[in-house]
N, C-alpha and C positions, 0 to 999 in steps of 0.2 A: 487387820480383819475387824469387822464390823458386823457383829452377831446378828443383828436385827435386821440388816441388809441379807443376808444369806438364808436365814431362818428366822421369822417373827414367832414362830409358834413354839420353839424349841427353847432350853435354857442356854445361856451364853457358853457355858462350859460345855455342854454337850456339840453346840456348833463348833468351838473350837477344837475338841478331839476329832470330831469328824473331818475338819478341813486339814489337820496334823496327818489324819490317816490318808487323804487325799493326796499331799505332799509326798509320802512316804512311797506311795504307788508310781509315783513320777521319779522316783530315785533321787528324792531329795532328802537327806538326813537332817533332820531338825536337831539342832544345836541349843536353842534357847526359845521361851515363850515367856512374854511380858504381858502384863495387862496395863491398860493406860489409866487404871484408876487412880486417883481421885478425878482426873483431868477429863477423861471420858468414860461414859459407863458402856459397858458390854463391848470395849474395843481391846485387841490384843497385836502383838506384833510377834512374828516366828521367824525367827532367822536359821538358815540352814546351808548346807553343803551340796552342792550337785555331782554326782559321780556318773559319767556316762560309761557305756558298756566299752567304748574305745578306750577310755581313761584305764578301766581295770585290765584290757589286753594288754596296754601299753605298760602298765605297772608290771605285770607277769614278765613279758620280754625284757624289760629293764634288769628285773632279778635274776633272769637266766643269764644276761648277758655279765652282770655284777660277779655272779657266782663262777662263771667261765673264766673272768679275768682273775679272780682271787685263787681259783685253783691252779691257773698257769703261771701266776706268780710262785705259789708255793713250791710246784715241781721245778721252777727255775731256781729258787734260792737252795732248795735241797741239793739239786744236780751242783751248783755253784760251791756248796759247803762240803759236799763228797769229793769235788775235784781238788779243793784246797786240802782237805785231809790226806788225798793220796800224796800229794806231793811233800 
């Protein structure tokens, strides 16, 4: 980001903070922000991770499937142990 190109009347830090908030509204989770000082004045780089709603739904479904699998395996092994103990 080049602060002066976004808003030449505001302080660079305020412009960077405003742009980070815009990223958050677009579901981008900022991970790191660094300035390019002393090489470039009033420049910053922000890295982040994008999480879409579809990804969130996929994650929930994957967790449900995993829990179903784990509980099924527990039931299977408990019944197996009980059968071994009966004999």
